[in-house]
C-alpha positions as CSV (number, residue, x, y, z in Angstrom):
1,M,1.9,-39.7,61.6
2,T,4.7,-40.5,64.0
3,G,2.3,-42.2,66.3
4,A,0.9,-44.3,63.5
5,S,4.4,-45.3,62.4
6,S,5.3,-46.2,66.0
7,H,2.2,-48.4,66.3
8,T,3.0,-50.2,63.0
9,D,6.6,-50.8,64.2
10,H,5.4,-52.2,67.5
11,S,2.9,-54.5,65.7
12,Q,5.6,-55.8,63.4
13,S,7.9,-56.3,66.4
14,R,5.3,-58.2,68.3
15,F,4.5,-60.3,65.3
16,Q,8.2,-61.2,64.8
17,Q,8.5,-62.1,68.5
18,I,5.6,-64.6,68.1
19,V,7.3,-66.1,65.0
20,D,10.6,-66.3,66.8
21,A,8.9,-68.0,69.8
22,L,7.3,-70.6,67.5
23,R,10.5,-71.1,65.5
24,H,12.9,-71.6,68.4
25,P,11.7,-75.1,69.6
26,I,11.7,-76.3,66.0
27,V,15.2,-75.1,65.2
28,D,16.8,-76.3,68.5
29,G,15.2,-79.8,68.1
30,T,12.8,-79.6,71.1
31,L,10.0,-80.3,68.7
32,P,10.8,-83.3,66.6
33,E,9.7,-83.9,63.0
34,K,6.0,-84.3,62.5
35,A,5.2,-82.9,66.0
36,A,2.0,-80.9,66.2
37,L,2.3,-77.2,66.4
38,P,-0.1,-75.2,68.6
39,S,-3.4,-74.2,67.0
40,E,-4.2,-70.7,65.9
41,R,-6.5,-70.3,68.9
42,T,-3.8,-71.4,71.3
43,V,-1.2,-69.1,69.8
44,A,-3.6,-66.2,69.9
45,E,-4.5,-66.8,73.6
46,Q,-0.9,-67.4,74.7
47,H,0.4,-64.2,73.1
48,G,-2.7,-62.0,73.5
49,V,-3.2,-61.4,69.8
50,S,-6.0,-61.9,67.2
51,R,-6.6,-65.2,65.4
52,M,-5.5,-63.5,62.2
53,T,-2.1,-62.5,63.7
54,A,-1.7,-66.1,65.0
55,R,-2.5,-67.5,61.6
56,R,0.0,-65.2,59.9
57,A,2.7,-66.3,62.4
58,L,2.1,-70.0,61.7
59,E,2.0,-69.4,58.0
60,A,5.4,-67.6,58.3
61,L,6.8,-70.9,59.5
62,E,5.4,-72.7,56.5
63,T,7.0,-70.1,54.2
64,E,10.3,-70.8,55.8
65,G,9.9,-74.5,55.3
66,L,9.7,-75.3,59.0
67,A,6.1,-76.4,59.1
68,Y,3.4,-77.9,56.9
69,S,-0.3,-77.9,57.1
70,E,-2.7,-80.9,56.8
71,G,-6.0,-79.0,56.5
72,R,-8.2,-79.5,59.5
73,R,-5.7,-81.7,61.3
74,G,-3.5,-78.6,61.9
75,R,0.2,-77.8,61.3
76,F,3.2,-79.9,62.0
77,V,7.0,-79.7,62.1
78,S,8.5,-80.4,58.7
79,P,11.0,-83.1,58.2
80,R,14.5,-81.9,57.2
81,R,14.8,-80.8,53.6
82,V,15.9,-83.4,51.1
83,R,18.9,-82.1,49.1
84,Y,19.0,-82.9,45.4
85,N,22.2,-81.7,43.5
86,I,20.8,-81.5,40.0
87,S,24.2,-80.8,38.5
88,E,25.8,-84.0,39.6
89,M,23.1,-86.7,39.1
90,V,20.5,-87.5,36.5
91,S,18.4,-89.6,38.9
92,F,17.5,-88.5,42.4
93,V,16.1,-92.0,43.1
94,A,19.3,-93.8,41.9
95,D,21.5,-91.5,44.1
96,A,19.2,-91.9,47.1
97,Q,19.1,-95.7,46.8
98,T,22.9,-95.9,46.3
99,A,23.5,-93.8,49.4
100,G,21.2,-96.1,51.4
101,R,18.6,-93.3,52.1
102,E,15.2,-94.5,53.1
103,L,12.9,-94.0,50.1
104,E,9.6,-95.7,49.5
105,I,8.2,-95.7,45.9
106,V,4.5,-96.4,45.5
107,L,3.1,-97.1,42.0
108,I,-0.2,-95.2,41.5
109,E,-1.0,-95.9,37.9
110,A,0.6,-97.3,34.8
111,V,-1.0,-97.0,31.4
112,T,-0.2,-96.8,27.6
113,I,-1.2,-93.6,25.9
114,P,-0.8,-92.1,22.4
115,A,1.8,-89.3,22.2
116,D,0.3,-85.9,21.8
117,A,1.9,-83.0,20.0
118,V,3.9,-81.9,23.1
119,L,5.1,-85.3,24.1
120,S,6.0,-86.3,20.6
121,R,8.2,-83.2,20.2
122,I,9.9,-83.6,23.6
123,L,10.6,-87.3,23.2
124,A,11.3,-87.2,19.4
125,V,8.6,-89.7,18.5
126,A,5.8,-89.6,16.0
127,E,2.5,-88.1,17.1
128,G,0.2,-91.0,18.1
129,D,3.1,-93.4,18.9
130,A,2.5,-95.5,22.0
131,L,4.0,-94.2,25.2
132,Y,4.1,-95.7,28.7
133,A,2.9,-93.3,31.3
134,Y,3.2,-94.1,35.0
135,Q,2.7,-92.1,38.1
136,R,4.5,-92.8,41.4
137,L,4.4,-91.4,44.9
138,F,7.8,-91.0,46.7
139,R,8.0,-91.0,50.5
140,T,10.9,-90.7,52.9
141,G,10.5,-91.6,56.6
142,G,6.8,-92.3,55.9
143,H,6.4,-88.7,54.7
144,A,5.2,-87.8,51.2
145,L,8.0,-86.1,49.3
146,F,6.9,-85.7,45.7
147,V,4.6,-87.2,43.0
148,E,6.2,-88.1,39.7
149,T,4.8,-88.9,36.2
150,E,7.2,-90.3,33.7
151,Y,6.8,-91.0,29.9
152,V,8.9,-93.4,27.8
153,S,8.5,-94.9,24.3
154,A,6.7,-98.2,24.3
155,N,8.4,-99.1,21.1
156,R,11.9,-98.5,22.4
157,F,11.3,-100.2,25.8
158,P,8.7,-102.9,25.1
159,G,7.3,-104.6,28.3
160,L,8.6,-101.9,30.7
161,L,5.3,-101.8,32.5
162,Q,5.7,-105.4,33.5
163,C,9.0,-104.6,35.3
164,D,9.2,-103.5,38.9
165,L,8.7,-99.7,38.8
166,G,9.5,-99.3,42.5
167,Q,13.1,-98.4,41.6
168,S,15.1,-95.9,39.6
169,T,13.9,-95.8,36.0
170,T,17.4,-95.0,34.7
171,Q,18.9,-98.0,36.4
172,L,16.1,-100.2,35.3
173,I,16.4,-99.2,31.7
174,E,20.2,-99.5,31.7
175,R,20.0,-103.0,33.2
176,D,17.1,-104.4,31.2
177,F,17.3,-102.5,27.9
178,G,21.0,-101.4,27.6
179,T,20.2,-97.7,27.4
180,V,22.5,-95.5,29.6
181,A,21.3,-92.1,30.9
182,A,24.0,-89.6,30.0
183,T,22.5,-86.1,30.5
184,G,19.3,-84.5,31.7
185,D,17.7,-81.2,30.7
186,I,16.1,-79.8,33.8
187,S,13.5,-77.0,34.4
188,I,12.2,-76.0,37.8
189,R,9.1,-73.9,38.4
190,M,6.5,-73.2,41.0
191,R,2.9,-74.3,40.3
192,A,-0.3,-75.3,42.1
193,M,-0.7,-79.0,42.7
194,S,-3.7,-80.7,41.1
195,D,-6.4,-82.1,43.3
196,D,-5.1,-85.6,42.8
197,E,-1.5,-84.7,43.5
198,A,-2.4,-82.9,46.7
199,H,-4.6,-85.8,47.8
200,L,-1.8,-88.3,47.3
201,M,0.5,-86.2,49.5
202,G,-2.2,-85.5,52.1
203,L,-2.4,-81.8,51.4
204,A,-5.1,-79.2,50.8
205,P,-6.1,-78.6,47.1
206,N,-4.2,-75.9,45.1
207,R,-1.2,-76.1,47.4
208,A,1.9,-74.6,45.8
209,G,4.7,-77.0,45.0
210,L,7.9,-77.1,43.1
211,E,7.8,-78.8,39.7
212,L,11.0,-80.4,38.4
213,E,10.7,-81.4,34.8
214,Q,13.6,-83.5,33.3
215,V,14.3,-84.8,29.8
216,I,16.8,-87.6,30.1
217,R,19.0,-88.3,27.1
218,D,21.2,-91.3,26.1
219,S,24.9,-91.1,25.2
220,A,24.0,-90.1,21.6
221,G,21.9,-87.2,22.9
222,A,18.5,-88.7,22.0
223,P,15.7,-88.1,24.6
224,F,14.2,-91.3,26.0
225,C,12.4,-90.3,29.2
226,L,10.4,-87.3,30.3
227,G,9.8,-87.0,34.0
228,R,7.7,-84.4,35.9
229,Q,7.9,-84.3,39.6
230,I,5.9,-82.0,41.9
231,W,7.7,-81.6,45.2
232,R,6.5,-80.4,48.6
233,G,8.2,-77.0,48.7
234,E,9.1,-77.2,52.4
235,L,11.0,-80.5,51.9
236,A,12.9,-79.7,48.7
237,E,16.4,-78.1,48.4
238,F,17.8,-78.1,44.9
239,T,21.4,-77.3,44.4
240,A,23.7,-76.9,41.4
241,R,27.2,-75.9,40.4
242,A,27.4,-73.1,37.9
243,M,30.2,-72.7,35.3
244,V,31.2,-69.1,35.6
245,N,34.2,-68.9,33.3
246,A,35.2,-72.2,31.5
247,R,38.3,-70.6,29.9
248,A,39.7,-69.6,33.3
249,L,39.4,-73.2,34.6
250,D,41.0,-74.6,31.4
251,D,43.8,-72.1,31.5
252,Q,44.6,-72.5,35.2
253,P,47.0,-75.6,35.0
254,H,49.0,-74.0,32.2
255,R,49.5,-70.8,34.2
256,S,50.6,-72.5,37.4
257,G,52.3,-75.5,35.9
258,K,50.4,-77.6,38.4
259,N,47.4,-79.7,38.4
260,R,44.1,-77.8,39.0
261,D,42.8,-78.0,42.5
262,P,39.7,-80.1,42.7
263,V,36.4,-78.2,43.0
264,P,35.2,-78.6,46.6
265,E,32.1,-80.6,47.1
266,D,28.9,-78.9,48.2
């Protein structure tokens, strides 16, 4: 029993050594973004282990977000994660463009569809009402980041599909239609990408991604846009600021007689 346990510990230690050896040149910058990682066969030969162990070690880097796979082409070093503070901005695109971040938006499809039961409920329109539905691919540094599908009322925003959709939807709608985005109801979940989504991002089918769904509301609280983004998990970092005790924050200036210290930025 002791011998079996010792063998298991040694195997785990050896496996971790291989993962550490693969991780180190990525973390210290020796291997730049998009650089090719050694193949499973090469890792197995270099470290004297099976192809299965080599595969598990490379997959461990993907789990950490340090690498990504492109099917038969192999594995590559992931670009740095893109940070999206969902508690401080309604539109990732608007914030990225305002900050001067490189962001390419490719329109894939734009159509008019009737609202089904789900979309009519979310957007507070009658079932069967015309909706604009458009799908866009977002890239940063030439690297696919996420695929987004948005839905808006065709009656409320007539002619939207004739506008340039290679920009922030919230900024476009505010400028051309006078509707200001005030709040967003956000849900984040993991799901498998569809074949089309994976293909657009150059990934293998059924790849797991992070889906961010957002209902954007105007200043009166009425929903006017539903967006569903499927992100490459290794590139996404979502942050938020939680309100733990609102009363404590409200009472703080009265207790001290001074202005409340600003909450530090993330």
